[in-house]
PyMOL CGO cylinders between C-alpha atoms (Angstrom):
from pymol import cmd
from pymol.cgo import CYLINDER

trace = [
    CYLINDER, 6.68, 10.74, 144.16, 6.77, 14.39, 145.21, 0.3, 1, 1, 1, 1, 1, 1,
    CYLINDER, 6.77, 14.39, 145.21, 3.73, 15.08, 143.03, 0.3, 1, 1, 1, 1, 1, 1,
    CYLINDER, 3.73, 15.08, 143.03, 1.74, 12.38, 144.81, 0.3, 1, 1, 1, 1, 1, 1,
    CYLINDER, 1.74, 12.38, 144.81, 2.79, 13.70, 148.22, 0.3, 1, 1, 1, 1, 1, 1,
    CYLINDER, 2.79, 13.70, 148.22, 1.70, 17.21, 147.23, 0.3, 1, 1, 1, 1, 1, 1,
    CYLINDER, 1.70, 17.21, 147.23, -1.63, 15.93, 145.92, 0.3, 1, 1, 1, 1, 1, 1,
    CYLINDER, -1.63, 15.93, 145.92, -2.25, 14.07, 149.17, 0.3, 1, 1, 1, 1, 1, 1,
    CYLINDER, -2.25, 14.07, 149.17, -1.43, 17.21, 151.16, 0.3, 1, 1, 1, 1, 1, 1,
    CYLINDER, -1.43, 17.21, 151.16, -3.84, 19.29, 149.03, 0.3, 1, 1, 1, 1, 1, 1,
    CYLINDER, -3.84, 19.29, 149.03, -6.62, 16.75, 149.57, 0.3, 1, 1, 1, 1, 1, 1,
    CYLINDER, -6.62, 16.75, 149.57, -6.12, 16.45, 153.34, 0.3, 1, 1, 1, 1, 1, 1,
    CYLINDER, -6.12, 16.45, 153.34, -5.44, 20.09, 154.27, 0.3, 1, 1, 1, 1, 1, 1,
    CYLINDER, -5.44, 20.09, 154.27, -9.08, 21.32, 154.08, 0.3, 1, 1, 1, 1, 1, 1,
    CYLINDER, -9.08, 21.32, 154.08, -10.32, 18.37, 156.13, 0.3, 1, 1, 1, 1, 1, 1,
    CYLINDER, -10.32, 18.37, 156.13, -8.22, 18.93, 159.25, 0.3, 1, 1, 1, 1, 1, 1,
    CYLINDER, -8.22, 18.93, 159.25, -8.22, 21.61, 161.91, 0.3, 1, 1, 1, 1, 1, 1,
    CYLINDER, -8.22, 21.61, 161.91, -4.46, 21.38, 162.47, 0.3, 1, 1, 1, 1, 1, 1,
    CYLINDER, -4.46, 21.38, 162.47, -2.90, 21.50, 158.96, 0.3, 1, 1, 1, 1, 1, 1,
    CYLINDER, -2.90, 21.50, 158.96, 0.50, 22.24, 160.51, 0.3, 1, 1, 1, 1, 1, 1,
    CYLINDER, 0.50, 22.24, 160.51, 0.51, 18.68, 161.94, 0.3, 1, 1, 1, 1, 1, 1,
    CYLINDER, 0.51, 18.68, 161.94, 0.13, 16.93, 158.57, 0.3, 1, 1, 1, 1, 1, 1,
    CYLINDER, 0.13, 16.93, 158.57, 3.10, 14.63, 157.96, 0.3, 1, 1, 1, 1, 1, 1,
    CYLINDER, 3.10, 14.63, 157.96, 3.50, 12.69, 154.75, 0.3, 1, 1, 1, 1, 1, 1,
    CYLINDER, 3.50, 12.69, 154.75, 6.38, 10.33, 154.21, 0.3, 1, 1, 1, 1, 1, 1,
    CYLINDER, 6.38, 10.33, 154.21, 6.92, 8.24, 151.12, 0.3, 1, 1, 1, 1, 1, 1,
    CYLINDER, 6.92, 8.24, 151.12, 8.94, 5.24, 150.09, 0.3, 1, 1, 1, 1, 1, 1,
    CYLINDER, 8.94, 5.24, 150.09, 9.48, 4.27, 146.50, 0.3, 1, 1, 1, 1, 1, 1,
    CYLINDER, 9.48, 4.27, 146.50, 10.25, 0.66, 145.62, 0.3, 1, 1, 1, 1, 1, 1,
    CYLINDER, 10.25, 0.66, 145.62, 10.51, 0.34, 141.85, 0.3, 1, 1, 1, 1, 1, 1,
    CYLINDER, 10.51, 0.34, 141.85, 7.12, 1.20, 140.41, 0.3, 1, 1, 1, 1, 1, 1,
    CYLINDER, 7.12, 1.20, 140.41, 5.45, 1.07, 143.83, 0.3, 1, 1, 1, 1, 1, 1,
    CYLINDER, 5.45, 1.07, 143.83, 5.04, 4.07, 146.09, 0.3, 1, 1, 1, 1, 1, 1,
    CYLINDER, 5.04, 4.07, 146.09, 3.95, 3.80, 149.72, 0.3, 1, 1, 1, 1, 1, 1,
    CYLINDER, 3.95, 3.80, 149.72, 2.72, 7.03, 151.28, 0.3, 1, 1, 1, 1, 1, 1,
    CYLINDER, 2.72, 7.03, 151.28, 2.19, 7.25, 155.02, 0.3, 1, 1, 1, 1, 1, 1,
    CYLINDER, 2.19, 7.25, 155.02, -0.12, 10.00, 156.26, 0.3, 1, 1, 1, 1, 1, 1,
    CYLINDER, -0.12, 10.00, 156.26, -0.03, 11.21, 159.85, 0.3, 1, 1, 1, 1, 1, 1,
    CYLINDER, -0.03, 11.21, 159.85, -2.28, 13.91, 161.29, 0.3, 1, 1, 1, 1, 1, 1,
    CYLINDER, -2.28, 13.91, 161.29, -3.06, 15.19, 164.78, 0.3, 1, 1, 1, 1, 1, 1,
    CYLINDER, -3.06, 15.19, 164.78, -4.98, 12.73, 166.94, 0.3, 1, 1, 1, 1, 1, 1,
    CYLINDER, -4.98, 12.73, 166.94, -8.03, 14.97, 167.03, 0.3, 1, 1, 1, 1, 1, 1,
    CYLINDER, -8.03, 14.97, 167.03, -8.13, 15.07, 163.20, 0.3, 1, 1, 1, 1, 1, 1,
    CYLINDER, -8.13, 15.07, 163.20, -7.91, 11.31, 162.71, 0.3, 1, 1, 1, 1, 1, 1,
    CYLINDER, -7.91, 11.31, 162.71, -11.69, 10.86, 162.63, 0.3, 1, 1, 1, 1, 1, 1,
    CYLINDER, -11.69, 10.86, 162.63, -12.05, 13.53, 159.97, 0.3, 1, 1, 1, 1, 1, 1,
    CYLINDER, -12.05, 13.53, 159.97, -9.53, 11.79, 157.73, 0.3, 1, 1, 1, 1, 1, 1,
    CYLINDER, -9.53, 11.79, 157.73, -11.02, 8.33, 158.12, 0.3, 1, 1, 1, 1, 1, 1,
    CYLINDER, -11.02, 8.33, 158.12, -14.65, 9.43, 157.92, 0.3, 1, 1, 1, 1, 1, 1,
    CYLINDER, -14.65, 9.43, 157.92, -17.73, 7.33, 158.47, 0.3, 1, 1, 1, 1, 1, 1,
    CYLINDER, -17.73, 7.33, 158.47, -16.95, 3.69, 157.80, 0.3, 1, 1, 1, 1, 1, 1,
    CYLINDER, -16.95, 3.69, 157.80, -13.72, 4.77, 156.12, 0.3, 1, 1, 1, 1, 1, 1,
    CYLINDER, -13.72, 4.77, 156.12, -15.41, 6.58, 153.24, 0.3, 1, 1, 1, 1, 1, 1,
    CYLINDER, -15.41, 6.58, 153.24, -13.22, 9.68, 153.35, 0.3, 1, 1, 1, 1, 1, 1,
    CYLINDER, -13.22, 9.68, 153.35, -9.89, 7.87, 153.39, 0.3, 1, 1, 1, 1, 1, 1,
    CYLINDER, -9.89, 7.87, 153.39, -11.10, 5.52, 150.66, 0.3, 1, 1, 1, 1, 1, 1,
    CYLINDER, -11.10, 5.52, 150.66, -12.04, 8.49, 148.48, 0.3, 1, 1, 1, 1, 1, 1,
    CYLINDER, -12.04, 8.49, 148.48, -8.63, 10.07, 149.10, 0.3, 1, 1, 1, 1, 1, 1,
    CYLINDER, -8.63, 10.07, 149.10, -6.94, 6.78, 148.16, 0.3, 1, 1, 1, 1, 1, 1,
    CYLINDER, -6.94, 6.78, 148.16, -8.91, 6.57, 144.92, 0.3, 1, 1, 1, 1, 1, 1,
    CYLINDER, -8.91, 6.57, 144.92, -7.95, 10.08, 143.84, 0.3, 1, 1, 1, 1, 1, 1,
    CYLINDER, -7.95, 10.08, 143.84, -4.25, 9.54, 144.62, 0.3, 1, 1, 1, 1, 1, 1,
    CYLINDER, -4.25, 9.54, 144.62, -4.34, 6.15, 142.89, 0.3, 1, 1, 1, 1, 1, 1,
    CYLINDER, -4.34, 6.15, 142.89, -5.90, 7.68, 139.76, 0.3, 1, 1, 1, 1, 1, 1,
    CYLINDER, -5.90, 7.68, 139.76, -3.16, 10.32, 139.67, 0.3, 1, 1, 1, 1, 1, 1,
    CYLINDER, -3.16, 10.32, 139.67, -0.47, 7.67, 140.11, 0.3, 1, 1, 1, 1, 1, 1,
    CYLINDER, -0.47, 7.67, 140.11, -1.59, 5.85, 136.97, 0.3, 1, 1, 1, 1, 1, 1,
    CYLINDER, -1.59, 5.85, 136.97, -0.54, 8.88, 134.91, 0.3, 1, 1, 1, 1, 1, 1,
    CYLINDER, -0.54, 8.88, 134.91, 2.92, 8.62, 136.46, 0.3, 1, 1, 1, 1, 1, 1,
    CYLINDER, 2.92, 8.62, 136.46, 3.17, 4.89, 135.82, 0.3, 1, 1, 1, 1, 1, 1,
    CYLINDER, 3.17, 4.89, 135.82, 3.29, 4.10, 139.54, 0.3, 1, 1, 1, 1, 1, 1,
    CYLINDER, 3.29, 4.10, 139.54, 1.22, 1.98, 141.92, 0.3, 1, 1, 1, 1, 1, 1,
    CYLINDER, 1.22, 1.98, 141.92, 0.49, 3.81, 145.13, 0.3, 1, 1, 1, 1, 1, 1,
    CYLINDER, 0.49, 3.81, 145.13, -0.83, 2.86, 148.55, 0.3, 1, 1, 1, 1, 1, 1,
    CYLINDER, -0.83, 2.86, 148.55, -1.85, 5.40, 151.17, 0.3, 1, 1, 1, 1, 1, 1,
    CYLINDER, -1.85, 5.40, 151.17, -1.53, 4.25, 154.78, 0.3, 1, 1, 1, 1, 1, 1,
    CYLINDER, -1.53, 4.25, 154.78, -2.83, 5.92, 157.92, 0.3, 1, 1, 1, 1, 1, 1,
    CYLINDER, -2.83, 5.92, 157.92, -1.16, 4.39, 160.98, 0.3, 1, 1, 1, 1, 1, 1,
    CYLINDER, -1.16, 4.39, 160.98, -2.99, 4.35, 164.31, 0.3, 1, 1, 1, 1, 1, 1,
]
cmd.load_cgo(trace, "trace")
């Protein structure tokens, strides 16, 4: 799970203006991993992108990496 958290951090860091406010928490339930991503309020739009394209691309990359680890991952961005 730590690898997936690090990957998510690497993907998000260049997109935000406040990288010190990136918070990633993860929960592992068997073969499922749930990652929760929190960023500064002013960076939320950058992470979500137009019509959710940016966050969907981030989810796809993390999901592809999770297949190699034999895990199923979901990336959540709470309001």
